[in-house]
C-alpha positions in Angstrom: -11.3 21.6 -24.0 -11.5 24.1 -26.9 -15.3 23.6 -27.3 -15.8 24.0 -23.6 -13.7 27.2 -23.4 -15.2 29.0 -26.4 -18.1 31.2 -25.3 -17.5 30.5 -21.6 -18.7 33.4 -19.5 -15.8 34.8 -17.4 -16.5 36.0 -13.8 -15.2 39.5 -13.2 -13.0 38.2 -10.4 -11.3 35.5 -12.6 -8.9 36.2 -15.4 -9.5 34.3 -18.8 -6.1 32.5 -18.3 -7.2 31.2 -14.9 -10.6 30.1 -16.3 -8.7 28.2 -19.0 -6.5 26.4 -16.4 -9.7 25.4 -14.5 -11.3 24.0 -17.7 -8.1 22.0 -18.5 -7.8 20.8 -14.9 -11.4 19.6 -14.7 -11.0 17.8 -18.1 -7.8 16.1 -17.0 -9.4 15.0 -13.7 -12.4 13.6 -15.7 -10.1 11.7 -18.1 -8.4 10.0 -15.1 -11.7 8.9 -13.7 -13.0 12.0 -11.9 -13.3 10.4 -8.4 -11.2 8.1 -6.3 -12.2 4.4 -6.5 -11.9 2.3 -3.3 -10.4 -1.2 -3.2 -12.9 -4.1 -2.8 -12.2 -5.3 0.7 -15.2 -7.6 1.0 -14.7 -11.3 1.8 -13.1 -13.0 4.7 -10.3 -13.2 3.9 -10.1 -10.6 1.2 -7.7 -11.9 -1.4 -5.6 -9.3 -3.3 -3.5 -10.5 -6.3 -0.5 -8.3 -7.3 0.7 -8.6 -10.9 3.3 -6.8 -13.1 6.6 -6.9 -14.9 9.9 -7.5 -13.1 11.4 -4.2 -11.9 8.1 -2.4 -11.7 8.3 -2.3 -7.9 5.7 -5.0 -7.5 7.2 -6.7 -4.4 7.8 -3.5 -2.6 4.3 -2.4 -3.4 2.9 -5.6 -1.9 4.6 -4.7 1.4 3.4 -1.1 1.2 -0.2 -2.3 0.6 -0.1 -4.7 3.5 1.2 -1.8 5.7 -1.5 0.5 4.4 -4.3 -2.1 5.0 -3.0 -2.7 8.5 -2.6 0.9 9.6 -5.3 2.7 7.6 -8.0 0.1 7.2 -7.5 -1.9 10.5 -6.9 -5.2 8.6 -4.9 -8.2 9.7 -3.0 -9.0 6.5 -0.9 -11.9 5.4 1.8 -11.4 2.7 2.3 -14.3 0.3 5.7 -14.9 -1.5 4.4 -16.3 -4.8 7.5 -15.3 -6.9 9.5 -18.5 -6.8 11.7 -17.8 -9.8 13.6 -14.8 -8.7 16.0 -15.9 -5.9 16.0 -12.7 -4.0 12.2 -12.1 -4.2 11.2 -14.3 -1.3 14.0 -12.9 0.9 13.1 -9.4 -0.1 9.4 -9.9 0.9 10.5 -11.4 4.2 12.6 -8.3 5.0 9.8 -6.0 4.0 7.3 -8.1 6.1 9.6 -7.6 9.1 9.8 -3.9 8.5 6.0 -3.4 8.2 5.3 -6.0 10.9 3.2 -8.3 8.7 3.8 -12.0 8.5 4.9 -13.6 5.2 3.7 -17.0 4.0 6.4 -19.0 2.2 6.9 -22.7 1.3 10.6 -23.7 1.1 11.4 -25.6 -2.0 7.8 -25.4 -3.5 8.1 -24.2 -7.1 4.3 -24.2 -7.8 2.9 -20.7 -7.3 -0.7 -21.9 -7.7 -0.4 -24.4 -4.9 1.4 -21.8 -2.7 -1.4 -19.3 -3.2 -4.2 -21.8 -2.4 -2.3 -23.0 0.7 -1.8 -19.4 1.9 -5.5 -18.6 1.6 -6.3 -21.8 3.7 -3.7 -20.7 6.2 -5.3 -17.2 6.5 -8.7 -18.8 7.2 -7.2 -21.1 9.9 -5.2 -18.4 11.6 -7.6 -15.4 11.4 -5.9 -13.2 8.8 -8.7 -11.2 7.1 -6.6 -10.0 4.1 -4.2 -12.0 1.9 -1.8 -10.0 -0.4 -0.2 -12.3 -3.0 3.0 -11.2 -4.7 3.4 -13.0 -8.0 6.4 -13.6 -10.4 7.3 -10.9 -12.9 9.2 -11.2 -16.1 11.5 -8.8 -18.0 8.9 -8.8 -20.7 5.4 -10.2 -21.3 5.4 -13.9 -22.2 2.8 -16.6 -22.7 4.1 -18.8 -19.8 3.8 -15.8 -17.4 0.3 -15.0 -18.5 -0.9 -18.6 -18.1 0.6 -18.8 -14.6 -1.1 -15.6 -13.3 -4.4 -16.6 -14.9 -4.1 -20.0 -13.1 -3.5 -18.3 -9.8 -6.6 -16.1 -10.4 -8.7 -19.1 -11.1 -7.4 -21.0 -8.1 -8.0 -18.3 -5.4 -10.7 -16.1 -7.1 -9.3 -12.8 -5.8 -11.6 -10.0 -4.7 -9.1 -7.4 -6.1 -6.4 -7.7 -8.8 -3.9 -4.8 -9.0 -1.6 -4.3 -11.9 1.7 -2.6 -10.9 3.4 -0.5 -13.6 6.5 1.7 -13.6 5.3 5.2 -14.5 8.7 6.1 -15.9 8.6 3.6 -18.8 6.3 5.9 -20.9 4.5 4.2 -23.8 5.8 0.8 -22.7 3.8 1.2 -19.5 0.6 1.8 -21.6 1.3 -1.2 -23.8 2.0 -3.5 -20.9 -1.1 -2.3 -19.1 -3.2 -3.1 -22.2 -1.8 -6.6 -22.7 -2.2 -7.6 -19.0 -5.8 -6.3 -18.9 -6.8 -8.3 -22.0 -5.6 -11.5 -20.3 -6.3 -10.8 -16.6 -9.1 -8.2 -16.6 -7.6 -6.6 -13.5 -9.5 -4.2 -11.1 -7.1 -1.3 -10.8 -3.7 0.1 -11.7 -0.8 1.0 -9.3 1.7 3.6 -10.7 5.1 3.3 -9.0 8.1 5.6 -9.1 5.9 8.7 -9.3 8.4 10.8 -7.4 10.9 13.5 -8.3 10.0 15.2 -11.6 7.6 12.5 -12.9 4.4 14.5 -13.2 2.0 11.7 -14.0 1.3 11.7 -17.7 1.3 7.8 -17.6 -1.8 8.1 -15.4 -3.6 9.9 -18.1 -2.6 7.5 -20.9 -3.2 4.2 -19.0 -6.7 5.3 -17.7 -7.8 6.2 -21.2 -6.4 3.0 -22.8 -7.6 0.3 -20.4 -10.5 2.1 -18.8 -9.6 0.8 -15.3 -9.1 3.1 -12.3 -5.7 3.9 -10.9 -5.9 3.1 -7.2 -2.5 3.8 -5.8 0.7 5.7 -6.6 4.2 4.9 -5.2 6.0 8.1 -4.4 9.4 6.8 -3.2 11.4 3.9 -2.0 10.4 4.1 1.7 7.6 1.7 2.8 5.3 4.5 3.7 5.8 6.3 0.4 2.5 5.4 -1.2 -0.6 7.5 -1.7 -4.2 6.7 -2.6 -4.8 8.0 -6.1 -7.1 11.0 -6.5 -7.7 12.2 -10.1 -8.1 15.8 -9.1 -4.9 15.9 -7.1 -3.0 14.3 -10.0 -4.5 16.9 -12.3 -3.0 19.5 -9.9 0.4 17.8 -10.2 0.3 17.5 -14.0 -0.4 21.3 -14.3 2.3 22.1 -11.7 -0.3 23.4 -9.2 1.0 21.4 -6.2 -1.0 19.1 -4.0 -1.7 20.8 -0.7 -4.3 18.3 0.4 -1.8 15.4 0.3 0.8 17.5 2.1 -1.7 18.2 4.9 -2.6 14.4 5.1 1.1 13.5 5.4 1.5 16.0 8.2 -1.6 14.7 10.0 -0.1 11.1 9.9 2.9 12.3 11.9 0.9 14.5 14.3 0.9 13.3 17.9 -1.6 15.4 19.9 0.0 14.6 23.3 3.5 15.5 22.1 2.2 18.7 20.5 0.7 19.7 23.9 4.0 19.1 25.7 5.9 21.1 23.1 3.4 24.0 23.3 4.0 24.2 27.1 7.8 24.1 26.6 7.5 26.9 24.0 5.3 29.0 26.3 8.0 28.7 29.1 10.7 29.5 26.6 12.2 26.0 27.1 12.2 24.9 23.5 15.7 23.3 23.0 17.8 21.5 20.4 16.3 18.2 21.5 12.9 19.5 20.4 14.4 21.0 17.3 15.8 17.6 16.3 12.4 15.9 17.0 10.7 18.3 14.6 13.3 17.5 11.9 12.7 13.8 12.4 8.9 14.3 11.9 9.4 16.2 8.7 11.7 13.5 7.4 9.1 10.8 8.1 6.7 12.7 5.9 8.8 11.9 2.8 11.5 13.3 0.5 11.9 17.1 1.2 11.9 18.0 -2.5 8.7 16.0 -3.1 7.0 17.7 -0.1 8.1 21.1 -1.4 6.6 20.3 -4.8 3.2 19.8 -3.2 3.1 23.5 -2.2 1.2 25.4 -4.8 3.6 27.6 -6.9 6.7 26.2 -5.2 7.4 23.2 -7.5 9.0 25.3 -10.4 10.9 27.5 -8.1 12.4 24.6 -6.1 13.0 22.3 -9.1 16.7 23.0 -9.4 17.5 23.2 -5.7 19.6 20.4 -4.2 17.1 19.0 -1.8 16.8 15.4 -0.9 16.6 13.1 2.2 20.0 14.3 3.2 18.9 17.9 3.3 19.0 17.9 7.1 22.1 15.8 7.5 24.4 18.7 8.4 21.9 20.0 11.0 21.6 16.6 12.5 25.4 16.1 12.6 25.8 19.5 14.4 23.1 18.7 17.0 24.4 15.2 17.5 27.9 16.6 18.2 26.5 18.7 21.1 26.6 17.3 24.7 23.2 16.7 26.4 23.7 19.8 28.5 24.4 21.9 25.3 21.2 20.6 23.6 19.1 21.4 26.6 20.7 24.8 27.2 21.9 26.6 24.0 23.2 29.5 26.0 26.2 27.3 26.9 27.4 27.4 23.3 30.5 29.7 23.6 33.2 30.0 21.0 35.3 27.0 22.1 32.3 24.7 22.3 31.2 25.8 18.8 34.7 25.0 17.5 34.5 21.5 19.1 31.1 20.9 17.6 32.2 21.9 14.2 35.2 19.5 14.3 33.0 16.7 15.6 30.3 17.1 13.0 32.5 17.6 10.0 31.2 21.2 9.4 32.6 24.7 9.9 32.2 27.2 12.8 30.2 29.6 10.5 27.8 26.7 9.8 27.4 26.0 13.5 26.9 29.8 14.1 24.3 29.9 11.4 22.3 27.0 12.9 22.5 28.5 16.4 21.2 31.8 15.0 18.4 30.1 13.1 17.5 28.2 16.2 17.3 31.4 18.2 15.1 33.1 15.6 12.8 30.0 15.5 12.5 30.0 19.3 11.5 33.7 19.3 8.9 33.2 16.6 7.4 30.1 18.3 7.3 32.0 21.6 5.5 34.9 19.9 3.0 32.6 18.2 2.0 31.0 21.5 1.6 34.3 23.2 -1.8 36.2 23.4 -0.5 38.7 20.8 0.5 35.9 18.4 -2.9 34.1 18.7 -4.7 37.4 18.1 -2.6 37.9 14.9 -3.5 34.4 13.7 -7.2 35.0 14.3 -7.1 38.3 12.5 -5.3 36.6 9.5 -7.9 33.8 9.5 -10.8 36.4 9.4 -9.1 38.2 6.5 -8.9 35.0 4.5 -12.5 34.1 5.2 -13.6 37.6 4.2 -12.1 37.3 0.7 
């Protein structure tokens, strides 16, 4: 970085500090691989082997991956419960399978993971599953027996993709574990779990440089849709505290329903936006992920919002107030007189001032939305867009 920065010509529009940040950013992205590396999904069925230590989030990731392959890649996956040693592992995978609507292959009483894996691949061929995701046993620490077993499964099913799952919060231990697994398994990519909250992603930098294998996915929370494809440039943004606006937009697009948006626009234009619509918007934001994590993706907001008390319950008070309204009150906020607001406060476990504040905020939101859908609002938006393009 020093050699690259010294003697670098600075454009008049860019400050030296900004140029230095760009150089560091580009070098970080390069150290993490530079570009995103896709999974190998060739083969019918494609066999994906999941490996990692116990507690790394391996079983949850197997479910997340199956859901991702089904929704984003149009695959018909089969989950395989290959962890026969941890009593709760098979049941956990069954529950996850139900939640993501992906079938789970199990063999009651069979304590031989290699046989289970081979039988699952045969089952997939017979029943038309084009992707097989095999969850394997983890241990609290690396041991010889574990390594022999995972190597035997690899030899038996010849997977197209082997993914090593590691807890990003374990620091240097994560790097050491990644190295040892790679020496024995020669995996194809790394999955970093628990990369939410304040975890910036330093493990991504260390693991990539030590094992020279691409990081393919990152887990960003406990929810089954809290997983992102790994992009080195976006992770460099995160490490430097620059936000990740691209991922934020992608999350918003996943929840965007064009038909619902058209209906909402018509209601706003007729000034009919009500508390039912308000609640619907809150639900969509919550589906995008943890509020604090979403805020951290906004450039410049991460540091300012770090100490604020924002989590999945950030909207709980608002939802409680709206749920305490009658259907008529939600549809017609003008009905909310003093006695009704007192009843709503009592029913929601909040106070009258909190109810008043929400009603006021709702009114301001409705006015702003009405203005933005009017001819004047659209003209203002176009003018702002032209100003941005002209810079």
